[in-house]
C-alpha positions as CSV (number, residue, x, y, z in Angstrom):
1,M,0.0,-0.1,0.1
2,K,1.5,3.2,-1.1
3,L,1.5,6.0,1.5
4,R,1.3,9.1,-1.1
5,S,-1.2,12.0,-1.5
6,G,-4.7,10.1,-1.7
7,K,-5.2,8.7,-4.8
8,P,-8.5,7.2,-4.7
9,D,-8.7,3.5,-6.2
10,A,-11.4,4.4,-8.3
11,F,-13.1,1.0,-8.4
12,A,-12.4,-0.9,-5.5
13,G,-15.8,-2.6,-5.6
14,K,-15.5,-3.3,-2.2
15,R,-13.7,-0.4,-0.4
16,M,-15.7,2.5,-3.1
17,L,-13.9,3.6,-6.3
18,E,-9.9,3.4,-3.4
19,A,-5.9,5.8,-4.6
20,I,-5.3,6.5,-2.7
21,V,-2.1,7.3,-3.5
22,C,2.2,9.8,-6.2
23,L,-0.3,8.9,-2.9
24,L,-0.3,6.8,-0.4
25,V,3.0,5.7,-0.9
26,F,3.9,8.8,1.3
27,L,6.3,10.2,-1.0
28,L,8.4,11.5,1.9
29,L,11.1,12.9,0.9
30,P,13.7,14.4,3.1
31,A,12.9,17.3,4.8
32,T,15.2,20.3,4.3
33,K,15.3,21.2,8.1
34,A,15.6,18.1,9.6
35,N,18.1,16.4,7.1
36,A,20.7,19.2,8.0
37,Q,20.9,17.8,11.3
38,V,20.8,13.8,10.4
39,L,24.2,11.7,11.2
40,P,25.7,11.1,7.5
41,Q,25.9,7.2,8.1
42,I,22.5,7.3,9.3
43,E,21.2,8.9,6.1
44,Q,23.1,6.6,4.0
45,M,21.7,3.7,5.5
46,I,18.1,5.2,5.1
47,A,19.2,6.0,1.0
48,G,20.0,2.0,1.0
49,A,16.6,1.3,2.4
50,E,15.1,3.8,0.0
51,K,16.1,1.8,-3.3
52,Y,13.6,-0.8,-2.0
53,R,11.1,1.0,-0.9
54,N,8.3,1.0,-3.8
55,T,10.0,-1.9,-5.3
56,D,10.4,-4.6,-2.7
57,P,9.1,-3.1,0.7
58,A,10.0,-6.3,3.1
59,K,13.3,-5.7,1.5
60,A,13.8,-2.2,3.0
61,L,12.1,-2.7,6.8
62,P,14.9,-4.4,7.8
63,M,17.3,-2.1,6.3
64,A,15.2,0.8,7.6
65,V,14.8,-1.0,11.3
66,A,18.9,-1.3,11.3
67,A,19.2,2.9,10.6
68,L,17.1,3.4,13.4
69,N,19.1,1.0,15.9
70,E,22.1,2.7,14.7
71,A,20.9,6.2,15.5
72,R,19.5,4.7,18.9
73,R,22.6,3.5,19.7
74,L,24.5,6.9,19.0
75,Q,21.5,8.6,20.7
76,H,21.3,11.4,18.2
77,K,17.6,12.7,18.6
78,P,17.5,14.0,15.0
79,S,18.6,11.1,13.4
80,I,16.0,8.8,15.8
81,A,13.4,11.1,14.5
82,R,13.8,10.8,11.0
83,A,14.8,6.7,11.0
84,L,11.6,6.5,13.2
85,R,9.8,8.3,10.3
86,Y,10.9,6.3,7.9
87,A,10.4,3.0,9.4
88,G,6.8,4.1,10.0
89,V,6.5,4.8,6.2
90,I,7.7,1.2,5.5
91,H,5.7,-0.5,8.3
92,F,2.8,0.9,6.7
93,M,3.6,-0.3,2.9
94,T,4.0,-3.7,4.6
95,G,0.5,-3.0,5.8
96,D,1.3,-3.2,10.0
97,L,-0.6,-0.3,10.6
98,S,-0.3,-0.4,14.6
99,V,3.8,-0.4,14.5
100,A,3.4,2.6,12.1
101,E,1.4,4.6,14.2
102,R,3.7,4.3,16.8
103,R,6.8,5.1,14.7
104,F,5.0,8.3,13.8
105,D,3.7,8.8,17.2
106,S,7.3,8.7,18.9
107,A,8.8,11.2,15.8
108,Y,6.2,13.5,16.4
109,R,7.3,13.8,19.9
110,L,10.8,13.5,19.5
111,Y,10.5,16.6,16.7
112,T,8.3,18.5,19.1
113,A,10.8,18.6,21.6
114,L,13.6,19.5,19.3
115,G,11.4,22.4,18.2
116,D,11.7,21.0,14.3
117,M,8.4,22.4,12.4
118,P,9.1,20.7,8.9
119,G,9.3,17.1,11.0
120,I,6.3,18.3,13.2
121,A,4.4,18.7,9.9
122,A,5.6,15.7,8.3
123,S,5.0,13.5,11.2
124,L,1.2,14.7,11.5
125,N,0.3,14.1,8.5
126,N,1.6,10.6,8.9
127,L,-0.4,10.2,11.9
128,G,-3.4,11.5,9.8
129,V,-3.0,9.0,6.9
130,I,-2.9,6.4,9.9
131,N,-6.3,7.6,11.0
132,Q,-7.7,7.8,7.6
133,E,-7.2,4.2,6.7
134,R,-8.9,3.5,9.7
135,G,-12.1,5.3,9.0
136,L,-11.3,7.7,11.6
137,Y,-11.9,10.7,9.0
138,E,-12.6,13.7,11.8
139,K,-9.5,12.8,13.6
140,A,-7.6,12.1,10.1
141,A,-8.4,16.0,9.1
142,G,-7.6,17.4,12.3
143,Y,-3.8,16.1,11.6
144,F,-4.1,17.1,8.1
145,D,-5.2,20.7,8.5
146,K,-2.1,20.9,11.6
147,S,0.3,19.7,8.8
148,V,-0.9,22.1,5.9
149,E,-1.0,25.0,7.9
150,I,2.3,24.6,9.3
151,K,3.7,23.5,5.4
152,F,2.1,26.7,3.8
153,S,3.9,28.9,6.7
154,L,7.1,27.2,6.0
155,G,6.6,28.2,2.3
156,D,6.8,24.4,1.4
157,T,3.7,24.4,-1.1
158,T,4.4,20.5,-2.4
159,G,3.9,19.5,1.2
160,A,0.9,21.4,1.9
161,C,-0.6,19.9,-1.4
162,S,-0.4,16.5,-0.1
163,G,-2.5,17.3,2.9
164,L,-4.8,19.0,1.0
165,I,-5.3,16.1,-1.4
166,N,-5.8,13.7,2.0
167,T,-8.5,16.1,3.1
168,G,-10.0,16.3,-0.5
169,T,-9.8,12.7,-0.1
170,I,-11.8,12.6,2.9
171,H,-14.7,14.8,1.8
172,S,-15.0,12.2,-1.6
173,Y,-15.0,9.3,0.9
174,T,-18.0,10.9,2.9
175,G,-20.0,11.8,-0.8
176,N,-18.6,15.8,-0.2
177,Y,-18.1,16.0,-4.0
178,D,-17.9,19.7,-4.4
179,K,-15.6,20.2,-2.0
180,A,-13.3,17.3,-3.0
181,L,-13.1,18.8,-6.2
182,D,-12.5,22.3,-5.0
183,Y,-8.9,20.6,-3.1
184,F,-7.7,18.6,-6.0
185,S,-8.2,21.5,-8.2
186,L,-6.2,23.7,-6.5
187,V,-3.6,21.0,-6.0
188,E,-3.8,20.7,-9.6
189,A,-3.6,24.4,-9.9
190,I,-0.3,24.9,-7.5
191,A,1.3,21.6,-8.9
192,S,1.1,22.7,-12.4
193,Q,2.9,26.1,-11.5
194,N,5.2,24.6,-9.7
195,C,6.2,21.6,-12.0
196,D,5.4,19.2,-9.6
197,T,4.8,15.8,-11.5
198,A,4.1,13.4,-8.4
199,R,1.1,15.7,-7.1
200,L,-0.2,16.5,-10.5
201,I,-0.6,12.5,-10.8
202,D,-2.5,12.6,-7.6
203,A,-4.8,15.4,-8.2
204,K,-5.6,13.8,-11.8
205,I,-6.7,10.7,-10.6
206,N,-8.3,12.0,-7.2
207,K,-10.1,13.9,-9.7
208,S,-11.3,11.2,-12.0
209,T,-12.5,9.5,-8.8
210,V,-14.9,12.1,-8.2
211,F,-16.1,12.3,-11.5
212,I,-16.6,8.6,-11.9
213,R,-18.7,8.5,-9.0
214,Q,-20.7,11.4,-10.9
215,K,-21.4,9.1,-13.9
216,E,-19.1,11.4,-16.1
217,T,-16.9,8.8,-17.3
218,R,-15.4,10.4,-20.4
219,T,-13.9,13.3,-18.4
220,A,-12.7,10.5,-16.1
221,L,-11.2,8.7,-18.8
222,S,-9.4,11.4,-20.3
223,L,-8.1,12.6,-16.7
224,L,-6.6,9.1,-15.9
225,K,-4.9,8.7,-19.6
226,E,-3.2,12.1,-18.7
227,A,-2.0,11.0,-15.3
228,S,-1.1,7.4,-16.5
229,E,1.1,8.8,-19.3
230,L,2.7,11.0,-16.8
231,S,3.2,8.0,-14.4
232,R,4.5,6.3,-17.1
233,L,7.5,8.9,-18.1
234,S,8.5,9.5,-15.0
235,G,8.7,5.9,-13.6
236,D,6.0,6.0,-11.1
237,D,4.7,2.8,-11.1
238,Y,2.5,3.1,-7.9
239,S,0.6,5.9,-9.7
240,L,0.6,3.8,-13.2
241,A,-1.0,0.7,-11.2
242,Y,-3.6,3.3,-9.8
243,C,-4.3,4.2,-13.3
244,Y,-4.8,1.1,-14.8
245,N,-7.1,0.3,-12.0
246,N,-8.8,3.5,-12.1
247,I,-9.2,3.0,-16.5
248,G,-10.8,-0.5,-15.8
249,G,-13.1,0.7,-13.6
250,V,-14.4,3.2,-16.4
251,Y,-14.7,0.0,-18.4
252,Q,-16.4,-1.8,-15.8
253,T,-19.2,1.3,-14.9
254,T,-19.5,1.2,-19.2
255,F,-20.1,-2.9,-19.2
256,Q,-17.1,-3.0,-21.5
257,N,-16.1,-6.3,-19.2
258,R,-13.0,-7.7,-21.3
259,Q,-11.4,-4.2,-21.4
260,A,-12.3,-3.7,-17.7
261,I,-10.8,-7.7,-16.7
262,D,-7.5,-6.5,-19.0
263,Y,-6.9,-3.0,-17.0
264,F,-7.6,-5.0,-13.7
265,N,-5.0,-7.5,-14.6
266,R,-2.4,-5.0,-15.4
267,A,-2.8,-3.1,-11.9
268,L,-2.8,-6.3,-9.9
269,A,0.5,-7.5,-12.0
270,I,2.0,-4.3,-11.1
271,R,0.8,-4.1,-7.5
272,D,1.9,-7.7,-6.9
273,D,5.4,-6.7,-8.1
274,L,5.5,-3.6,-5.7
275,G,4.1,-5.8,-2.9
276,D,1.1,-3.3,-2.1
277,V,-1.1,-5.4,-0.2
278,A,-4.2,-2.7,-0.1
279,G,-3.7,-2.3,-3.8
280,M,-4.3,-5.7,-4.8
281,A,-6.8,-5.9,-2.2
282,T,-8.5,-3.1,-4.4
283,T,-7.9,-4.7,-7.7
284,L,-8.9,-8.2,-6.4
285,D,-12.2,-6.9,-5.4
286,N,-13.0,-5.2,-8.6
287,L,-11.9,-8.1,-11.0
288,G,-14.5,-10.1,-8.4
289,K,-17.3,-7.8,-9.5
290,I,-16.5,-8.4,-13.1
291,Y,-16.3,-12.3,-12.7
292,T,-19.7,-11.7,-10.7
293,R,-21.3,-10.2,-13.8
294,V,-20.0,-12.7,-16.7
295,K,-21.5,-15.2,-13.8
296,E,-18.1,-16.8,-13.4
297,Y,-19.1,-17.2,-9.6
298,D,-16.3,-19.7,-8.4
299,I,-13.7,-17.4,-9.7
300,A,-15.1,-13.9,-8.6
301,L,-15.5,-15.5,-4.8
302,A,-12.1,-16.5,-4.6
303,H,-11.1,-13.1,-5.7
304,F,-13.0,-11.5,-3.2
305,F,-12.1,-13.7,-0.3
306,Q,-8.6,-13.0,-0.8
307,A,-9.3,-9.2,-0.8
308,L,-11.1,-9.8,2.3
309,K,-8.3,-11.5,3.8
310,Y,-5.6,-8.5,3.0
311,N,-8.1,-5.9,4.3
312,Q,-8.7,-7.7,7.6
313,Q,-4.8,-8.4,7.4
314,L,-4.6,-4.7,7.2
315,G,-7.0,-3.5,9.7
316,D,-9.0,-1.6,7.2
317,Q,-12.3,-1.3,8.3
318,R,-13.7,0.9,5.5
319,S,-12.5,-1.6,2.8
320,T,-14.0,-4.6,4.8
321,A,-17.2,-3.5,4.6
322,I,-17.3,-3.0,1.0
323,G,-15.8,-6.6,0.6
324,L,-18.2,-8.2,3.1
325,N,-20.5,-6.2,0.6
326,S,-19.4,-7.7,-2.4
327,I,-19.7,-11.1,-1.2
328,G,-23.1,-10.8,-0.1
329,E,-23.9,-9.3,-3.9
330,L,-22.5,-12.6,-5.3
331,L,-24.6,-14.4,-2.9
332,L,-27.5,-12.0,-4.0
333,E,-26.9,-12.7,-7.8
334,K,-27.1,-16.7,-6.8
335,D,-30.5,-16.0,-5.1
336,D,-28.9,-17.0,-1.8
337,Y,-30.9,-14.1,0.0
338,Y,-30.4,-15.5,3.6
339,G,-26.7,-16.0,2.7
340,A,-26.4,-12.8,1.4
341,L,-28.1,-11.1,4.1
342,E,-25.5,-12.4,6.5
343,Y,-22.7,-10.6,5.3
344,F,-25.0,-7.7,4.7
345,F,-25.5,-7.5,8.3
346,K,-22.1,-7.8,8.9
347,A,-20.8,-4.8,6.6
348,V,-23.6,-2.5,7.5
349,P,-22.9,-1.9,10.9
350,I,-19.1,-1.1,9.7
351,A,-20.7,1.4,7.3
352,R,-22.6,3.2,9.9
353,A,-20.1,3.4,12.7
354,L,-17.4,5.0,9.8
355,R,-20.3,7.4,8.5
356,L,-19.7,6.1,4.9
357,R,-23.0,7.1,3.5
358,H,-22.6,6.1,0.2
359,E,-22.0,2.5,1.2
360,A,-24.7,2.2,3.9
361,Q,-27.3,3.2,1.1
362,V,-26.0,0.5,-1.0
363,I,-26.2,-2.1,1.7
364,Y,-29.5,-1.3,2.6
365,G,-30.7,-1.6,-0.7
366,N,-29.0,-4.7,-1.5
367,I,-30.9,-5.5,2.1
368,L,-34.3,-4.6,0.7
369,V,-33.9,-6.3,-2.4
370,S,-32.9,-9.3,-0.1
371,Y,-36.4,-9.2,1.4
372,A,-38.1,-8.3,-1.3
373,A,-37.3,-11.7,-2.4
374,L,-38.0,-13.7,0.0
375,G,-41.2,-12.3,0.5
376,E,-41.2,-10.5,3.8
377,P,-42.9,-6.8,3.2
378,D,-42.1,-5.9,6.8
379,S,-38.6,-6.0,6.6
380,A,-38.3,-4.7,3.2
381,R,-40.5,-1.6,4.1
382,A,-37.9,-0.7,7.0
383,Y,-35.1,-0.8,4.9
384,L,-36.7,0.8,1.9
385,A,-37.0,3.7,4.9
386,L,-33.4,3.2,5.9
387,F,-32.3,3.3,2.1
388,N,-34.1,6.6,1.3
389,A,-32.7,8.2,4.4
390,A,-29.3,7.4,3.5
391,G,-29.7,9.1,0.4
392,D,-30.2,12.5,2.2
393,S,-27.2,14.6,4.1
394,G,-29.1,14.8,7.0
395,W,-28.1,10.9,7.6
396,Y,-25.3,12.1,9.2
397,A,-26.8,14.0,12.0
398,Q,-29.2,11.0,12.6
399,V,-25.7,8.4,12.7
400,S,-24.2,10.5,15.3
401,T,-27.3,10.7,17.6
402,G,-28.0,7.1,16.9
403,N,-31.4,8.4,15.6
404,T,-31.9,5.6,12.9
405,A,-34.3,2.6,12.9
406,E,-31.5,0.1,13.0
407,A,-30.3,1.6,16.2
408,G,-31.8,-0.8,18.5
409,G,-31.2,-4.0,16.7
410,W,-31.3,-5.3,13.4
411,I,-34.6,-6.2,11.7
412,S,-35.0,-9.9,11.6
413,E,-36.6,-11.9,8.9
414,R,-37.5,-14.7,11.9
415,E,-39.6,-12.0,13.6
416,P,-42.4,-10.6,11.0
417,G,-44.6,-7.9,12.3
418,H,-48.3,-8.7,13.3
419,Q,-50.2,-6.3,10.8
420,P,-53.6,-5.8,9.2
421,M,-54.0,-7.2,6.1
422,L,-54.4,-4.2,4.1
423,I,-51.2,-3.0,5.5
424,Y,-49.6,-6.0,4.0
425,V,-51.3,-5.6,0.8
426,L,-50.0,-2.0,0.7
427,G,-46.5,-2.9,2.0
428,A,-46.4,-5.8,-0.7
429,M,-47.0,-2.8,-3.3
430,V,-44.4,-0.8,-1.9
431,V,-42.0,-3.2,-1.9
432,V,-42.4,-4.6,-5.5
433,L,-42.0,-0.8,-6.3
434,A,-39.0,-0.4,-4.2
435,A,-37.2,-3.8,-5.2
436,F,-37.7,-2.8,-8.6
437,S,-36.1,0.4,-8.1
438,A,-33.2,-1.0,-5.8
439,W,-32.7,-3.9,-8.2
440,L,-32.3,-1.4,-11.3
441,L,-29.8,0.5,-8.5
442,Y,-28.1,-2.7,-7.8
443,R,-27.9,-4.0,-11.6
444,L,-26.6,-0.9,-12.8
445,G,-24.3,0.7,-9.8
446,R,-22.8,-2.5,-8.8
447,A,-19.8,-1.8,-11.1
448,A,-19.5,1.5,-10.0
449,R,-19.1,1.2,-6.1
450,T,-15.5,2.5,-5.2
451,R,-12.9,1.8,-2.3
452,K,-11.1,4.0,-0.7
453,P,-8.8,6.6,-1.9
454,E,-5.9,4.4,-0.6
455,N,-3.2,6.8,1.3
456,N,-1.6,9.7,1.4
457,S,1.9,10.6,0.8
458,D,4.0,13.2,2.5
459,S,5.9,14.9,-0.1
460,Q,8.1,16.3,2.8
461,G,10.9,14.9,4.6
462,L,11.3,11.0,6.2
């Protein structure tokens, strides 16, 4: 998984159009002021690890840890802080979020004690990425805002752009698309002026994800082709994989299945070579959805379960929820409604807890379809209300207060209500119409399910 400026993976069928993601790869380049104090031998050790960061992070990890141990042995605080941050980045890229967070927090505390403002800003951005990855968006945005403020005050527009992309990504996650585009367009303008190719790629990929969600696929495809060419020319394989994944997503939404499979497989091959676990999970989920569509269910299920395994391994709750929903949709496709409900019921509490309105609405629609197919109008009608409520921005306030119909427990298909027959007749009519609408949404919208932007880089120093 990369730690670079929030590149959303447009079509993570499971984790929303994740790319998050230079991006999630924290293009953590050395911070000027901090580096001036770092011992040459520590810089040399980190430089050795840097050769493998993008191509083989597992190989880079022991080298990064060795640099940290040497800095500690020498008891040189600026070197320790830099090595802590760098080791945190590598831990993040290998999927160990807990250790990465401890490294970043220790670096932040040490930079604060040293009064090193570039180091403080970089560490705050890293902590924001960790919280974003865990779905703690409000907390993540707080870290990003503090980091951006410091970076602008230092004249570090490149580092500030990384934070702006991260904040835009959060708006995109939560459905505030206009705000997301404002942030990404600002970054695009600054990056173009500064000839910052990495940030320019990030901005274009993130913008394309928003346009995909708004069904403006031509605009999205144009941006992705621009970004993929920039990625290819600059040798940025992480970004190239994101572009291929999202181009596959555009073909997915326009029902060009074979083209979608081709681009997803291109992305998967690059991500496998890079050891990008989160990226592989995203693309595996996308492939699962395509194979479900063409009714190759066994292949689809294998892809879904492998993706779910990776997401649980990473502790990525958002993507786990989307993955559970993907498996439920496959079972729904096979008319295994009770089996589908089992997975939907596991997914929706996570979506609610993370305040993922888009994902929650999709899951509610799937539950509605399942109950309608089972001939249970009371439960179907209840989830129709939840589906409609999730379509309104007031849903966020309801979730915050716990004021939603399912807050006290799930509606069970085994506990039908006792209503007069007329209510059942009217309810059945509503259910038929609702089920038809939801089924259309399910059939036409499943390809556009997205995943999180996958992470965020700090262009400022390790």
